[in-house]
C-alpha positions as CSV (number, residue, x, y, z in Angstrom):
1,X,106.2,76.2,132.7
2,X,104.4,76.4,129.8
3,X,104.2,79.3,127.3
4,X,100.6,78.2,125.9
5,X,98.4,80.6,125.7
6,X,95.5,80.9,126.7
7,X,91.5,81.2,125.6
8,X,87.8,81.7,126.6
9,X,85.5,79.3,125.4
10,X,82.3,81.3,125.5
11,X,79.6,79.0,125.1
12,X,76.0,80.7,125.3
13,X,72.1,79.6,124.1
14,X,68.8,78.5,125.4
15,X,68.4,75.9,128.6
16,X,69.1,72.5,127.6
17,X,70.5,73.2,124.1
18,X,72.9,71.3,124.9
19,X,76.3,73.9,125.9
20,X,77.0,72.1,130.3
21,X,77.1,69.2,128.3
22,X,79.5,69.9,124.9
23,X,82.3,71.7,127.7
24,X,81.9,68.8,129.6
25,X,82.6,66.3,126.7
26,X,85.2,69.0,125.0
27,X,87.0,69.6,128.8
28,X,88.9,65.6,128.2
29,X,89.8,66.9,124.7
30,X,91.3,69.4,125.2
31,X,93.3,67.6,128.6
32,X,94.6,65.2,126.1
33,X,96.0,68.0,123.6
34,X,97.9,69.5,127.1
35,X,95.2,72.5,127.8
36,X,94.9,73.3,131.2
37,X,91.1,73.5,131.2
38,X,88.3,75.3,133.7
39,X,84.7,75.2,132.9
40,X,82.3,78.0,134.4
41,X,79.0,76.7,134.8
42,X,76.2,78.9,135.4
43,X,74.2,77.4,136.9
44,X,77.4,75.9,139.3
45,X,79.0,79.8,139.2
46,X,75.4,80.9,140.5
47,X,75.0,78.6,143.3
48,X,79.0,80.5,144.2
49,X,79.8,83.1,143.5
50,X,76.2,84.8,142.0
51,X,73.6,82.8,145.4
52,X,71.6,85.8,146.1
53,X,70.9,87.1,142.8
54,X,67.3,86.9,141.3
55,X,67.1,86.3,136.9
56,X,66.1,90.1,136.8
57,X,67.8,91.4,133.5
58,X,70.1,93.5,135.9
59,X,71.1,90.0,138.7
60,X,72.0,88.4,135.1
61,X,74.0,91.0,133.7
62,X,75.4,90.6,137.3
63,X,76.4,86.7,137.4
64,X,77.7,86.9,133.9
65,X,80.3,89.4,134.3
66,X,81.2,87.9,137.2
67,X,82.0,84.6,135.1
68,X,83.9,87.1,132.8
69,X,85.8,88.7,135.6
70,X,87.0,84.6,136.1
71,X,86.9,83.8,132.6
72,X,89.5,86.5,131.9
73,X,91.5,85.8,135.2
74,X,92.1,82.3,134.0
75,X,92.5,83.2,129.8
76,X,95.1,85.2,131.2
77,X,97.2,82.9,133.2
78,X,97.5,80.4,130.3
79,X,94.5,78.1,131.2
80,X,91.4,77.7,129.0
81,X,88.6,79.0,130.2
82,X,85.0,77.4,129.2
83,X,82.4,79.1,129.9
84,X,77.9,77.3,130.3
85,X,76.3,80.3,130.7
86,X,73.0,80.9,128.8
87,X,74.8,84.8,128.8
88,X,70.9,86.2,126.7
89,X,72.5,88.9,126.4
90,X,74.7,90.7,123.4
91,X,75.7,93.4,125.3
92,X,76.8,92.1,128.1
93,X,78.3,88.7,125.6
94,X,80.3,91.9,124.1
95,X,81.3,93.6,127.0
96,X,83.5,90.4,128.5
97,X,85.0,90.0,125.2
98,X,85.4,93.5,125.5
99,X,87.5,92.8,128.4
100,X,89.0,89.2,127.9
101,X,92.7,90.1,127.5
102,X,93.6,86.7,126.4
103,X,91.7,85.6,122.7
104,X,87.9,85.4,123.1
105,X,85.7,82.8,121.1
106,X,81.9,82.8,120.9
107,X,80.7,79.9,120.4
108,X,77.1,79.6,120.0
109,X,75.1,76.1,121.1
110,X,72.7,76.3,118.5
111,X,69.5,75.3,119.3
112,X,65.3,75.1,117.9
113,X,63.2,76.0,121.1
114,X,61.3,73.3,120.5
115,X,64.6,71.0,121.3
116,X,65.6,72.4,124.0
117,X,61.9,72.2,125.6
118,X,61.3,67.6,124.5
119,X,65.2,67.9,126.0
120,X,63.8,69.9,129.5
121,X,64.3,67.5,132.0
122,X,64.1,69.8,134.9
123,X,60.5,71.1,133.2
124,X,61.3,74.5,133.7
125,X,59.5,75.3,129.7
126,X,56.6,73.9,131.2
127,X,56.4,75.9,134.4
128,X,57.3,79.0,132.3
129,X,54.7,78.9,129.7
130,X,53.0,78.1,132.8
131,X,53.7,81.5,134.0
132,X,55.1,79.5,137.2
133,X,58.9,80.8,136.2
134,X,58.6,84.2,135.4
135,X,61.7,86.1,133.2
136,X,62.1,82.5,131.7
137,X,64.8,83.0,128.7
138,X,63.6,82.1,125.3
139,X,59.6,82.4,127.2
140,X,58.3,85.3,129.1
141,X,62.5,87.0,128.4
142,X,64.4,87.9,125.2
143,X,67.7,85.2,124.3
144,X,69.7,87.7,122.0
145,X,71.1,85.4,119.2
146,X,75.0,85.6,118.2
147,X,75.0,87.4,115.2
148,X,78.8,87.0,114.7
149,X,80.0,84.1,117.1
150,X,82.9,82.6,116.0
151,X,81.8,79.2,115.9
152,X,77.7,77.9,115.5
153,X,76.9,74.0,116.7
154,X,73.5,73.2,115.2
155,X,72.7,70.9,118.5
156,X,69.8,69.5,117.5
157,X,70.9,67.9,113.9
158,X,74.6,67.3,114.8
159,X,76.0,65.1,117.3
160,X,78.4,66.2,120.3
161,X,80.7,64.6,118.3
162,X,80.4,66.5,114.9
163,X,79.6,69.9,116.9
164,X,83.0,69.6,119.1
165,X,84.7,68.7,116.1
166,X,84.2,72.5,115.0
167,X,85.0,74.0,118.0
168,X,88.3,72.3,117.4
169,X,88.6,73.0,113.6
170,X,88.8,76.6,114.7
171,X,91.0,76.4,117.6
172,X,93.5,74.2,115.8
173,X,92.8,77.2,112.2
174,X,93.4,79.9,114.4
175,X,97.0,78.8,116.4
176,X,94.9,78.3,119.4
177,X,95.5,74.7,119.9
178,X,99.0,72.5,117.6
179,X,96.7,70.6,114.9
């Protein structure tokens, strides 16, 4: 049994910015530091908890609220809940932050549009630019970047190790991990 405080690491950024990659990179590091870690990846949640939802603003908001609810349950029970979902709208991110009982750490995974388009292995940006995908965040639908994220990482110009170190330093400095 542990008295460890749980927390939510809420990764937000454009498709291809590195949210899932960073979440997977940090997971074993946090586990080695004694955290119980669960990653709530946007694509996986959409497949398992939000099947049937589309990409309208209402459906995206519903998906983010579901991810936030699960993260809240995990973090209030001592786990480190890492979310990796675009979560494009400030108002819904703020709503999730407000309902979270444990510490909420918003991590803006920033990468310029040209960088994420270069990384696009699925060809989604190309399809969105051709009009084949409607409501695509960053192209035909807005992405509202956080103005006051607790941590901002710049995955277009720093290594994954540098981004992870920035996050770990924040967690240590704020008493969420022992230094």
